[in-house]
C-alpha positions as CSV (number, residue, x, y, z in Angstrom):
1,X,57.8,158.6,157.5
2,X,59.0,162.2,157.2
3,X,62.1,161.4,159.4
4,X,62.8,158.4,157.3
5,X,62.8,160.5,154.1
6,X,65.0,163.2,155.8
7,X,67.5,160.5,156.9
8,X,67.6,159.0,153.4
9,X,68.2,162.4,151.8
10,X,71.0,163.1,154.2
11,X,72.5,159.7,153.5
12,X,72.9,160.7,149.8
13,X,75.3,163.5,150.8
14,X,79.1,163.5,151.3
15,X,81.7,166.2,151.0
16,X,82.0,166.0,147.2
17,X,78.3,165.7,146.5
18,X,77.7,168.6,148.9
19,X,80.3,170.7,147.1
20,X,78.8,169.9,143.6
21,X,75.3,170.5,144.8
22,X,76.2,173.9,146.4
23,X,78.0,174.9,143.2
24,X,75.0,174.1,141.0
25,X,72.6,175.7,143.5
26,X,74.6,178.9,143.6
27,X,74.5,179.1,139.8
28,X,70.7,178.5,139.7
29,X,69.9,180.9,142.5
30,X,71.8,183.7,140.7
31,X,70.4,183.0,137.2
32,X,66.8,182.7,138.5
33,X,66.8,185.9,140.6
34,X,66.4,184.0,143.8
35,X,68.1,186.6,146.0
36,X,66.8,188.7,148.9
37,X,68.6,191.9,148.4
38,X,72.2,190.8,147.9
39,X,71.8,187.5,149.8
40,X,71.0,184.2,148.3
41,X,67.5,183.2,149.3
42,X,68.6,179.6,150.2
43,X,71.7,178.7,152.1
44,X,71.1,175.0,152.8
45,X,71.1,171.8,150.7
46,X,67.8,170.2,151.7
47,X,64.1,171.4,151.1
48,X,61.5,171.0,153.8
49,X,59.3,167.9,153.7
50,X,55.7,167.2,154.8
51,X,53.8,164.0,154.6
52,X,50.3,164.3,152.9
53,X,48.7,164.0,156.3
54,X,50.8,166.7,157.9
55,X,50.1,169.2,155.1
56,X,46.4,168.3,155.1
57,X,46.3,169.0,158.9
58,X,48.1,172.3,158.5
59,X,45.7,173.3,155.7
60,X,42.5,172.2,157.6
61,X,43.4,174.0,160.8
62,X,44.5,177.1,159.0
63,X,41.2,177.3,157.1
64,X,39.2,176.9,160.4
65,X,41.1,179.8,161.9
66,X,40.6,181.9,158.8
67,X,36.8,181.6,159.3
68,X,37.3,183.1,162.8
69,X,39.5,185.9,161.5
70,X,36.8,186.7,158.9
71,X,34.1,186.9,161.6
72,X,36.4,189.2,163.6
73,X,36.9,191.4,160.6
74,X,33.2,191.6,159.9
75,X,32.4,192.4,163.6
76,X,34.8,195.3,163.9
77,X,33.7,196.8,160.6
78,X,30.2,197.0,162.0
79,X,31.1,198.2,165.5
80,X,33.2,201.3,165.9
81,X,33.6,200.7,169.6
82,X,34.9,197.2,169.0
83,X,37.2,198.6,166.3
84,X,39.0,200.6,169.0
85,X,40.8,197.4,169.9
86,X,42.8,197.7,166.7
87,X,44.0,201.3,167.2
88,X,43.3,202.5,163.7
89,X,44.6,206.0,162.8
90,X,42.2,208.5,161.3
91,X,43.6,208.0,157.7
92,X,43.2,204.2,158.2
93,X,39.6,204.7,159.2
94,X,39.0,206.7,156.0
95,X,40.7,204.2,153.7
96,X,38.9,201.1,155.0
97,X,35.6,202.9,154.3
98,X,36.6,203.2,150.7
99,X,36.6,199.5,150.2
100,X,33.9,198.2,147.7
101,X,31.7,195.8,149.6
102,X,31.7,193.3,146.8
103,X,35.5,193.0,146.8
104,X,37.3,190.5,149.0
105,X,39.8,192.5,151.1
106,X,42.6,190.0,150.7
107,X,43.6,188.4,147.4
108,X,46.6,187.0,149.2
109,X,47.7,186.8,152.8
110,X,49.9,184.5,155.0
111,X,49.5,183.0,158.5
112,X,52.8,182.5,160.2
113,X,53.1,179.5,162.5
114,X,55.4,176.9,164.1
115,X,54.4,173.3,163.3
116,X,56.4,171.3,165.8
117,X,56.4,167.5,165.2
118,X,58.5,167.1,168.4
119,X,55.8,168.8,170.6
120,X,52.8,167.8,168.5
121,X,51.8,171.5,168.3
122,X,50.7,174.0,165.6
123,X,50.7,177.6,166.9
124,X,50.1,180.7,164.8
125,X,51.9,183.8,165.9
126,X,51.0,186.5,163.2
127,X,48.6,187.1,160.4
128,X,50.4,188.8,157.5
129,X,47.2,190.1,155.9
130,X,48.6,193.2,154.2
131,X,51.5,192.5,151.9
132,X,52.7,188.9,152.3
133,X,56.1,188.2,150.7
134,X,57.4,185.0,149.3
135,X,54.8,183.9,146.8
136,X,56.8,185.0,143.8
137,X,59.9,183.2,144.9
138,X,58.2,179.9,146.0
139,X,57.6,178.1,142.7
140,X,60.9,179.1,141.2
141,X,62.8,177.9,144.3
142,X,61.0,174.6,144.1
143,X,61.8,174.2,140.4
144,X,65.5,175.0,141.3
145,X,65.7,172.1,143.8
146,X,63.9,169.7,141.4
147,X,66.7,170.5,138.9
148,X,69.5,169.4,141.3
149,X,71.0,166.0,140.6
150,X,70.7,165.3,144.3
151,X,66.9,165.7,144.2
152,X,66.7,163.5,141.1
153,X,68.5,160.7,143.0
154,X,66.2,161.2,146.0
155,X,63.2,160.8,143.7
156,X,64.3,157.3,142.7
157,X,62.9,156.2,146.1
158,X,60.5,159.0,147.0
159,X,57.7,160.8,145.2
160,X,57.8,164.6,145.8
161,X,55.1,167.1,145.0
162,X,55.8,170.9,145.0
163,X,53.2,173.1,146.6
164,X,52.7,175.6,143.7
165,X,51.3,179.0,144.4
166,X,51.8,181.3,141.4
167,X,48.7,180.2,139.6
168,X,46.7,180.9,142.7
169,X,48.2,184.4,143.0
170,X,47.3,185.5,139.4
171,X,43.8,183.9,139.6
172,X,43.1,185.6,142.9
173,X,44.2,189.0,141.5
174,X,42.0,188.5,138.4
175,X,39.0,187.5,140.6
176,X,39.6,190.5,142.8
177,X,39.6,192.8,139.7
178,X,36.3,191.2,138.5
179,X,34.8,191.8,141.9
180,X,35.9,195.4,141.9
181,X,34.6,196.0,138.3
182,X,31.3,194.3,139.1
183,X,31.5,192.1,136.0
184,X,33.7,189.9,134.0
185,X,36.2,192.2,132.3
186,X,36.5,192.4,128.6
187,X,40.3,192.7,128.9
188,X,43.0,191.6,131.2
189,X,44.0,194.3,133.7
190,X,47.2,196.3,133.4
191,X,49.0,195.7,136.7
192,X,51.4,197.9,138.7
193,X,53.5,196.2,141.3
194,X,53.9,199.1,143.7
195,X,56.8,199.2,146.1
196,X,59.9,201.3,146.9
197,X,62.9,201.1,144.6
198,X,65.3,199.8,147.3
199,X,63.3,197.0,148.8
200,X,65.2,193.6,149.2
201,X,62.2,191.8,147.6
202,X,62.8,193.5,144.2
203,X,63.7,190.2,142.6
204,X,60.5,188.7,143.8
205,X,58.6,191.6,142.1
206,X,60.4,190.9,138.9
207,X,59.4,187.2,139.0
208,X,55.8,188.2,139.6
209,X,55.9,190.6,136.7
210,X,57.2,187.8,134.4
211,X,54.4,185.5,135.6
212,X,51.6,188.1,135.2
213,X,52.8,188.9,131.7
214,X,52.7,185.2,130.7
215,X,49.0,185.3,131.6
216,X,48.3,188.3,129.4
217,X,48.5,191.0,132.0
218,X,50.8,193.9,131.0
219,X,52.8,194.7,134.2
220,X,55.2,197.4,135.5
221,X,57.2,197.7,138.6
222,X,56.6,201.2,140.0
223,X,57.7,203.4,142.9
224,X,54.5,204.8,144.4
225,X,56.1,208.2,144.4
226,X,56.2,208.1,140.6
227,X,52.5,207.3,140.1
228,X,50.2,210.1,138.8
229,X,46.5,210.5,139.0
230,X,45.2,212.4,136.0
231,X,42.1,212.3,133.7
232,X,40.3,210.0,136.1
233,X,43.0,207.2,135.8
234,X,46.2,206.2,137.6
235,X,49.3,206.3,135.5
236,X,52.9,205.2,135.6
237,X,54.3,207.4,132.9
238,X,52.2,206.5,129.9
239,X,51.1,203.1,131.4
240,X,47.5,203.1,132.6
241,X,47.1,201.2,135.9
242,X,43.9,199.2,136.3
243,X,45.1,197.0,139.2
244,X,47.7,197.8,141.9
245,X,49.4,194.7,143.4
246,X,50.3,196.6,146.5
247,X,53.6,195.4,148.0
248,X,54.3,198.7,149.8
249,X,53.1,199.0,153.3
250,X,50.2,201.3,153.8
251,X,51.8,203.0,156.8
252,X,55.0,203.8,154.8
253,X,52.9,205.0,151.9
254,X,51.1,207.4,154.2
255,X,54.1,208.6,156.1
256,X,56.3,209.1,153.0
257,X,53.8,210.5,150.5
258,X,51.1,211.9,152.7
259,X,47.2,211.6,152.6
260,X,46.9,213.1,149.1
261,X,49.2,210.7,147.3
262,X,48.1,209.5,143.8
263,X,47.0,206.1,145.1
264,X,44.8,207.5,147.8
265,X,43.3,210.0,145.4
266,X,42.5,207.3,142.8
267,X,40.9,205.1,145.5
268,X,38.7,208.0,146.7
269,X,37.3,208.3,143.2
270,X,37.1,204.5,142.7
271,X,39.4,204.9,139.7
272,X,41.7,201.9,140.4
273,X,41.5,198.4,142.0
274,X,44.0,197.7,144.7
275,X,45.0,194.4,146.2
276,X,45.3,193.9,149.0
277,X,42.6,196.4,150.0
278,X,43.3,198.8,152.9
279,X,40.7,196.8,154.9
280,X,43.4,194.2,155.2
281,X,45.1,196.6,157.7
282,X,42.7,195.5,160.4
283,X,43.8,191.8,160.6
284,X,47.4,192.7,159.7
285,X,47.8,194.4,163.1
286,X,49.3,192.2,165.8
287,X,46.3,192.9,168.0
288,X,44.2,190.7,165.6
289,X,45.5,187.7,167.5
290,X,44.7,189.4,170.8
291,X,41.2,189.9,169.5
292,X,40.8,186.2,168.8
293,X,42.5,185.1,172.1
294,X,40.7,187.5,174.5
295,X,37.8,186.0,176.4
296,X,35.8,189.2,175.8
297,X,35.3,188.2,172.1
298,X,34.7,184.5,172.3
299,X,30.9,184.9,171.7
300,X,31.6,185.7,168.1
301,X,32.9,182.3,167.2
302,X,31.5,178.8,166.8
303,X,32.5,176.0,169.1
304,X,34.8,174.6,166.4
305,X,36.4,178.0,165.9
306,X,36.8,178.4,169.7
307,X,38.6,175.0,169.8
308,X,40.9,176.0,167.0
309,X,41.7,179.3,168.7
310,X,42.4,177.6,172.0
311,X,44.7,175.0,170.3
312,X,46.5,177.2,167.8
313,X,46.5,180.8,168.9
314,X,48.9,181.5,171.9
315,X,47.5,183.5,174.8
316,X,47.8,187.1,173.5
317,X,46.6,190.4,175.0
318,X,46.9,194.1,174.2
319,X,49.3,195.5,176.8
320,X,47.2,197.6,179.2
321,X,46.5,198.2,182.9
322,X,43.6,195.7,183.2
323,X,42.3,192.5,184.6
324,X,42.0,189.5,182.3
325,X,42.0,185.7,182.3
326,X,44.8,183.2,182.2
327,X,44.1,179.5,182.6
328,X,40.5,180.4,183.7
329,X,41.8,182.6,186.5
330,X,41.5,186.3,186.8
331,X,45.0,188.0,186.8
332,X,46.4,191.5,186.8
333,X,47.8,191.7,183.3
334,X,50.8,194.0,183.9
335,X,51.9,192.1,187.0
336,X,51.8,188.8,185.1
337,X,53.7,190.3,182.2
338,X,56.4,191.6,184.5
339,X,56.7,188.4,186.5
340,X,56.8,185.9,183.6
341,X,59.2,187.4,181.0
342,X,60.8,184.0,180.4
343,X,57.6,182.8,178.6
344,X,56.5,186.0,177.0
345,X,57.1,188.2,173.9
346,X,56.3,191.8,173.4
347,X,55.3,193.0,169.8
348,X,54.5,196.4,168.5
349,X,51.0,196.5,166.9
350,X,52.1,197.9,163.5
351,X,55.7,196.8,163.0
352,X,56.9,194.1,160.6
353,X,60.1,192.2,159.8
354,X,60.7,191.6,163.5
355,X,61.1,195.3,164.3
356,X,60.6,196.2,167.9
357,X,59.9,192.6,169.1
358,X,61.3,191.8,172.5
359,X,61.8,188.2,173.5
360,X,61.5,188.1,177.3
361,X,63.9,185.1,177.7
362,X,66.7,187.0,175.9
363,X,66.7,190.2,178.0
364,X,67.3,191.2,181.6
365,X,64.5,192.0,184.0
366,X,65.3,195.7,183.9
367,X,65.2,195.6,180.0
368,X,61.9,193.8,180.1
369,X,60.3,196.2,182.5
370,X,61.5,199.1,180.3
371,X,59.9,197.4,177.3
372,X,56.7,197.1,179.3
373,X,56.7,200.9,179.9
374,X,57.2,201.5,176.2
375,X,54.3,199.1,175.5
376,X,52.1,201.3,177.6
377,X,52.8,204.4,175.6
378,X,52.0,202.9,172.1
379,X,50.0,199.9,171.0
380,X,51.7,196.6,171.8
381,X,50.6,193.0,172.4
382,X,52.1,190.5,174.7
383,X,52.1,186.9,173.5
384,X,53.0,183.7,175.2
385,X,56.1,181.8,173.9
386,X,55.3,179.0,171.6
387,X,57.0,175.7,170.9
388,X,59.4,176.4,168.1
389,X,60.0,173.6,165.6
390,X,63.6,172.7,164.7
391,X,65.3,170.3,162.4
392,X,68.8,169.5,161.1
393,X,69.7,170.8,157.7
394,X,72.8,170.1,155.7
395,X,75.0,172.9,154.2
396,X,78.5,173.1,152.7
397,X,81.2,175.2,154.2
398,X,85.0,175.3,154.4
399,X,85.3,172.3,152.1
400,X,83.1,170.0,154.1
401,X,79.5,168.8,154.4
402,X,78.1,170.1,157.7
403,X,74.7,170.0,159.5
404,X,73.1,172.5,161.7
405,X,69.9,172.4,163.8
406,X,67.8,175.3,162.7
407,X,64.5,176.7,163.8
408,X,61.8,176.1,161.2
409,X,58.5,178.0,160.7
410,X,55.4,177.1,158.7
411,X,53.6,180.0,157.0
412,X,50.6,178.9,154.8
413,X,49.7,181.1,151.9
414,X,46.1,182.2,151.9
415,X,44.1,183.2,148.8
416,X,40.8,185.2,148.9
417,X,40.9,185.1,152.7
418,X,39.7,181.5,153.0
419,X,41.8,179.0,151.0
420,X,45.2,177.7,151.8
421,X,47.6,176.7,149.0
422,X,51.3,176.2,149.6
423,X,53.6,177.3,152.5
424,X,56.5,179.6,153.0
425,X,59.2,177.8,155.1
426,X,62.0,179.9,156.7
427,X,65.0,178.6,158.7
428,X,67.1,180.4,161.2
429,X,69.6,179.9,164.0
430,X,67.9,182.8,165.8
431,X,64.5,182.4,167.6
432,X,63.2,185.4,165.7
433,X,62.5,183.8,162.3
434,X,62.5,186.5,159.8
435,X,64.6,186.9,156.7
436,X,64.1,190.7,156.8
437,X,65.7,190.7,160.3
438,X,68.9,189.4,158.7
439,X,68.8,185.8,159.8
440,X,68.4,182.6,158.0
441,X,67.2,181.0,154.8
442,X,64.1,180.1,152.8
443,X,63.6,176.6,151.5
444,X,60.8,175.1,149.3
445,X,58.4,172.6,150.8
446,X,57.5,169.4,149.1
447,X,54.9,166.7,149.9
448,X,56.9,163.5,150.1
449,X,55.7,159.8,149.9
450,X,57.8,156.7,149.6
451,X,57.4,154.9,146.3
């Protein structure tokens, strides 16, 4: 049924309608702050569609895996030796110990996957547990498409339902604040959205600020360098900060402001609530998927979780000179990595936005072997190549309607570490699907049913 809906949508387009739709879309993207840096967030004329069954399957399997991630997180917190598999730095060790036990570490997170209808596979490649982007954009982008005359014509034959997420975001933050406080607060928290001034997601932060304020939460955007800790409170100028919605990466915060920055000092005194908590750093690291995938840790998970891991987590290992298992056979890990570059990816444990990722099938053998040597000097994981979903999407260029087959990912948003609501969908002509890396587009996703 999905392909039928896609074909019908495409059939509504011609050169003139594509030109008109692109013009309207450009105006709406600009007026609604739907830009990533200086680039329009969306560059195509069709949203992504799921049938109700497809989205329910994505949600169900994601939530099963989330229970496995939660068990991994609990296990490594209790066992310092097991925690060595995550390569935490001394300052990270300190910060995770400051987390109040009654507070959920993740108000928001995101699991990044490829949901391929052609191959019948759903495979997760990363857990963005620290500072997931996209939530602020998602609802406004969906509203923008619903305002297009083209989508109104499409809805004459199909019912579409947006996957709203902003309400879940503010409710998760308020619940986190109540957990941290240990009681229901007698006032709404004052929120600081903390990130650097020059980040390309600044417009998303502005959209979040507007949304938080409609729910009674005074909110400021603040550069972490401008925060002050004084008189037992964290301040942005004369604005008291009760809750930090942390969009700055912890590693950048530490490297640029040092271990005695205002946020760290306030957390040491339990003078401010932060979301996500620094405990989210554990699962944010790329080796969290290696932890789930490695045979050494399977005892931690139920049979249902083991099944979900086997079906949806690609074979992933920390790069090291060791023996391990592949297809139930003992292998020499480094030898296999060197011999099978066409089906493998190398990823640095702590990088984001596609930085440092090496796709084995896109480099020479000598480049691959050099990357392996780098991976032995700092924490890296090696991961098996997954089936990448792709679809045709229409766009307007040079006076004509055009179509291009683009790679498509499926990144469910997660709230309070266990519940899935909505999904970030990115498109790219490059195999490395990441808007930060300079490729591609973001589109809203709708549940679609024929009337």
